[in-house]
N, C-alpha and C positions, 0 to 999 in steps of 0.2 A: 408693465412696473408700477406709475401712477393709479391707478384703479386698483393694484389690488393692494396699493399702502396708503392711501388713505381712506378706509374706511379703521383699521386699527388706530387711526391717528385721533379718527373725528371718535371716537369709543374712550379713546385714554383721557380725551380735554372732557367729554360726555362725564367721565366717570371720575375726574378730579373735580367737577363743577359738583358733582353732587356728593362725594365726600366735606370739600368744601361745605360744602352749606352745611348739611349736616352736622358738623361739627360747632360751627354756625352755631347752631342752636340749642348742641351741649353747650356752653358758654351762655349763650344768655337766659335758656333752663336754670344753668350756677347763678347768672346777678341776680333771677325773680329769689332763688333761695337762702341767697345772701344779705338781699332786703331784710328779707325776712328773721333774720338768725341775727344781726345785728342789732334788728329795731327791738329784736325781743330782750338784749342787751342793754341796748345805751342808755334803757331807765328801767334796769332793773331794780339796779342799788334804793333810785330813791322812788320806785315803788313800792320796794316791800318797807319802805320808810312814813309810809301816808295811811291815813287815819284806818287803814282798813288790817293795817300791819301792826303798827308804831306801838300800841300793849303789850306788843309779843313775841316782839321780835326786833332785837338790835343787834345783828351782823352783816349789813345790805352786803360791806366788802366780801366776806365771805362765798355772798348765796352767787357772786358774783362768779370769786374762782370755780366754787362746786359747779355749777354748772356748768362752765366752758373745759372743763377736768371729762365729767362724766358724756358731756356731746363726745367729746378728740380716743378719748379710753373709748367708746364705742365703737367709732367707726375700725379697729382691730379685726373685731365681730362680724360689720357688716363688711370688710372686703374679704374674708374668709369664709364667709357666706357664700358672698359673689361666685369665687376661688369653685367651688364646690359647684353648683347648681347656678341657674340662670340670672345674668347678670342685672338684663331689663327690669326679671324682676323683681329682685331687691331691690333694686329705685323706685319701680316704679311702688313699692309696699311700703319702703320707708316713706314715700314722701303723701302714701294715706294716712297713717302715720301722723307723723307730721300736721298732717290737715287737721286732725280732730284732737291736735294738740292746739291747736292754735285756735280752736272754735273751743276750749274749756274755759280758756285765754277768756277769750269776748263774755263767755256764761261768766265769768268769775268776778270780771268788769265789773258788768250788771250790776249784779252783787254786791261792790262794794258801794256805788251810785246809789242805791236804794238802803236796802240796812245792812247791816255789814255782819256776818257775823261763823260758827266756826266754816259753815260751805266754802268761803271764801277759799280762807288758807286753801284749804285739800283741793277744790279745782285748782288751784294755782299751783298747787306741785305737782297733781297729776298732768295738767297739760305742758308742762316742762320737763317733765321726766318725757314724754312723749312728746316733745318737739325734739332731746335730744337722741330718744333714740332716732328718730326717723334723722336726723344729722348725721350721727352715727353710721346708719343704711343706705346714705346717698351721698354724703359726704367724700367716704372712697372710693367711691365709684363711679361720682359723675366724670371727672377728668378723665379717670381712667378708660371709660367708653367711648368717649371725644375723639383720645388720642388712636385707641386699636382701632378706628378708622382708618388709619393713615398707612397699616398695613399691608396697603392691596393699593396701596400711592405709588405712582415710581419715583421717580428722579433717588434725588438723600432726602430716604427720609429722614435723616438722621435730626440732621438739619429743619425740618417741617415738623420735626416730634416741638425742638428747640422752641419755635419761633409760637407751635398749638399752647405751651403748656404759659409762655408770656403775656401772652390774648390773655387767657385759661384764669390769667393772675388776674389782673389787667380786670377784666367784666367781677370779678369777687371783689375787687375794691371798688369796682364802679357804683357796686351791690354794698357798699359797708356806707358809703359816701351820700347815695340815697336818701338810705338810712340814719344817717347820722344829719344829714340834714336837713330831712323832708322826716320819716317817721321823731324820733327825738323831739322835734318842734314839739309835731300833734299829739303826742304823747307823754304829754305831765302827769303832775300828778293829780290835776284834776280830775275824781271819775272818768269825765265825758271825754274828755283827751283821751283818757285811757282807752275811751270803749274806740273808740275813730281809728286810733294807734292801731291795734290790735284787727278790727275788722278790714283794717291795710295791709295788715302781716297774714292775713288767714286767705285773704287773694291773690299776695304775693306768690302762695306756697302752692296755694290751686292753679297760677300759670305756670308757672314750675313744673309742674308733671305734667300739663297739656305739650307747653314748646318739649318738654323733653320728649314725648308717645310722637310728633311730630318729626325730632329729630330723628327717632329710630325708624321713618320713613325710609325706605330709599339709603341703605348704608350697605356695607357689602361682607366685610369680616364680623365671622361669627365668633363673638368671643370664645364659644365653648369650647371650641374645635383645637382648645391647650388647655383647658381646664385642667381641674384638679381633677378629678370623677374621670377623665378620658385617663390623665400619663397614670395613672391607678388601677383603670382598666386595661393600659398595655402592660403594666407593669404584674398584672397577675397575674397575665395571658403567659407572660417571658418566666413565672413559677414552672409553667407546666411544659415549655417550650425549650427550658435553658438558653437565653437569650445569653448574648453574648458580654463579655468580659468588658465591653466597649459605652453597652447601655447599662451594663454592672456603674460603671464607671462616672458614664454622667448622670446617673441620680444620684450618688455620691457627689459632687462638683455642685448639684443644685442643693441640696444638702447645706452642704458649708458655707455657699455664697450666698444663702439665703439667711445664714449662722451672722456672714461678717458683716448681712449690709443691716442687719438686725443693731451690731454689736455699735459697726458707726450711728447708727442714729441714736441711739442712746450718747453718744455724747453730744446732742444734739439739747437735753432736756436743759440745763444753765439756761442758753439763748431763748426755750421758749419761754424761760421761765420770765424775762427780763421781756421778752416781746406781748405778755400777757399782760404789763401793764398799763403796754397803749388803752386800756380798754377799763381800767381799775383806778389804782394810785397815782399814774398821770394826768386820770382824769376830777381824780379827790383833788388833785395840787392846785388843778387851774380855778376851781372853784372858791379858793381858800385864795385867788390872786387878784389883783383890782384889776376886772373885765369890762370894755367899752359899754357903753352901751345898747342893751336890744343885744349883744352878745350871748350868746350860748352857750357851758359849756364845755359842751357836744364840739364844739366848732373848732376846740385845739385839735380832738384827734383827724378833725379830717383836713386838717395839715397835713398829717400823716399819708393821710390815705391820695389829696392831692401832690404832692411827690413821687409815691407809688406810680401814681397815673403818670406824668411828667417824666421818672425816669425811662419805665416799660417801653416807651414808642422809642426813645433817643439811644435806650441796649440793643432793639433791635431793628431797627431803621439805619442806624450812624453806628455805635462802638463797630457791635461783632461784624457787619459785614464789614467792613475797614483792616479788622483785625486779621478773617477771615484772606480778607487779597493782598495781607501784609504777611501770610502765610505763622503769623500767632492763632496758637492752639491752645485755648489755656484750661488743666484738667475742671471739672467742674466740681472737686475738692477746695480743688485750688480757691477760686471763684467765693463758695460760700464761706472758703475761711476768710476774704477779708469782710465778707459780710457779718463774720459775725466779728470780729474786732470795732466795726464802725459800730456793730449792738452796744459790747462796750463801755466805747465811748459815748452813748446815745445816755446811759444806766449815769453814768460817773457827771455828763452836766447835769441830768434831777436833780443828783446828791447836789448838786453846787449850787444848785434854784431854793433845794429847801432848804441847809443851811443857810442862804442869806433868808427866807422866807420867816424861817419860822417865830427866830429875834424879832421882825419886826413886829410881827403877828399880837407879841410879848410887850412888847413897846409903844406901837402907836396901832391898835388897833382899829377896824372898822369895817361896819356892820353892812352886811349883803346880803339878798337876797336873790337865793335860788333856787326857784321851784316856785314855793311856797313856806319855802322857811331860811329862815336866818343864819347865815354863818359867820363865822370874824374873819378876818382876811385880813391879808398886810396892805398894805401904802405900793405897792410893785406890778409892774403890771403883768398880765398874761405872757406879753409875748417873748416874753424872757425861754419860753417855752419852746420855742422854735426849733432852736439847732438842738436838743435833744428831739422833736418830731419829725424833724429833717433825717438824722441822723440814724429813726430807727426807720425812714420811709426808706432810704436808701436802702438799707442795710438788708428787708423783707426781698428787694429785687436781687439782690444777690445769693441769698441764701435759699428762702423759700419759696422762688417761681423756680431755681435751676433745679434746685429738691426736688420739686418735682418729679422737672427731665431725670434725673441724675436713679430717684426708686423708679420709674416704669423703665427706661434703658437697660438697667444693670439686674433689673429684676426677672428669674430664674422662670423658663415656660412653665404657666400653672400655679405662679404663687403672685403672679403681678397686685392683684389685690388683698391679697397676705399682705406682701411688700408695702404697700400705697399706705395701706390700713393700720403700720406698725409705723412711716412715718410720720402718720400725725398722730400715734398714739402717744408716743412722746407729748405732742402738744400741749398733751392734755396733763402726762406726768408736771409739764413741766407747770402749768397752772395750780400742781400738787403741790412741786416742789417749793411755790412762790408762796403760799398758803402756810406750810411748814417755816418757815422761813421767819418771813409776817413770825409768825407764835413766837419764834426761838428771839428773831432783835425784841420786839416789844417783853419777855416777860425778862431779857437782858437786862432795859433800862429802868425796870421794875416802873408802870407805868400802876399808881394804886386805883384798884376800884373800878378801871375801864377793860373794855370789850377786844381782846390781844390784838384782832383785826378792825377796829372802828374805820367808820367812815372818816371820823373828825382825824385830819394828818396834826390836827395843829395839841393833842394830847400826846403823841409818841413824838419819836426821835425816826422819820422816818427816813433822813442819811445816813443813819445808820445801813439798814435796810437797801438805799438804795449801793450805797458801795461793797454787802456784803452779798450781791449779787452780781456786781462784777469781778469780785474778787475769785469768786468760782467761778463764772462764767469765763474768766484768763485762766486761772490755774486747768479746769478742764484740756481749756484748748493748746494751751502751752503743753499739758504729761501727756493727753493722751489724744486726743485730736490729729494733732501733726504728728503723729507715732501714724494711727489711725490710715491718715492719708498717706502716707513712703511706702506702708506695708501695702495697699493696697493697690497703688501706680505701679508695685516694684511687682507685683502678683502678676497684674496684670500686660504685663510687659512681659514676661516669661511667656504668659498663658499666650500669649496673641505670637510670639518666637517658637511655639508647638503650633500652632494652628499651622505655621508659614512651612513651619520643617515637615507635617504630615500632609501638606499639599503638594512638597517640588521643589521651594523658593527658599532660596539663599536668606534669611534673619538678618544677613550686612548688606 
């Protein structure tokens, strides 16, 4: 008896280790990719106002928002293509496009340091476009590819997936922190620094592709076995063989589920509009506060990332296990709702800081060197931003991390990439909404002769912009999100009861 049972146990343990190792490499690949992405984003606004661009370009904040929006909007297309074609090939191709884009950024930096001309802008914009395309194809599929390895895993797969997405988001924030504390420091406005920073970014993308290929070796799950193409082939076969009404009903349920999930994600657009502020207006606000000697404006963003890095192990290793032991099971949308409310508090805290800061700049301003530019700052310590950054970090763990798991677990077969892409799509739409609202607020407060989305927060009343974001998110949460949550949970209960009855169980 023992001899007959030991081999399967040993095989199962070996399988578990290989699945764990494969998913670990996927997380490492995502880490390197995020180093590159946030390395580009962190100094984008300062770089486009450098001598290479300042004589023709005056909208640095708009550049950051448009880049973020474009990259995340393209994730929907990337996820959809991966559902139809081979997910591995889509990711690898996207990383190759990403790599070419970073090479163009290096060339642009070199020309900027030698003889700036029209080629600098052309190469920079082309490079950013390729990076956005590469992000769209890789971002929507890397985490999904890692999660699919657990489809062949034993035990409670749902718990393992929950842990995976938390550590996956942990790796994202490690990459972002490295970019903020390392590359942003290296890649300053000085053209030589920009060259070295872009070289590190290029190497990071190459490492992401290499590690991903190694992560593909030894995995067990074939992501194409439930692909859209395979499901369409089965449905086409059913047209000639007159599939059962049950099969037709299942197809309709998939369509309804997909539509319902997209509606839920659409309600998160205001949340992502606030989330995008951590890399844009929060950054410019910190530049106009009193910073300690040796302090970089990007260190404020690092506070947000460090909060997230501390919260994830706390939730995975302590909070969730204790809740499970006590029989408490929190619905994903409930946890995400708490994160949404914390995000409202974050942007309101930013509004308070801005309302206090701006009058101080007018009454007692002092000049502060940021990069190689001098800005008018308020005699108010930059550490007043800590509450808004900490609240934003906690909100990320409760909303974004749980959202990844929710999107994967609830997505119908054959549409997981599309649903994950839709989840990230609203991320980009949130950036677009924040840009539109900034324009509206700027026009509303009558800023004469200034760009409607300036990097200099001293020339517009940004506190009203923060308040408008908070009101929009809170109204969406109260009027739409809470309703969608109740409806989704009630329908999920009815579906569970129907499944139990079909299996011959009494739901009571």
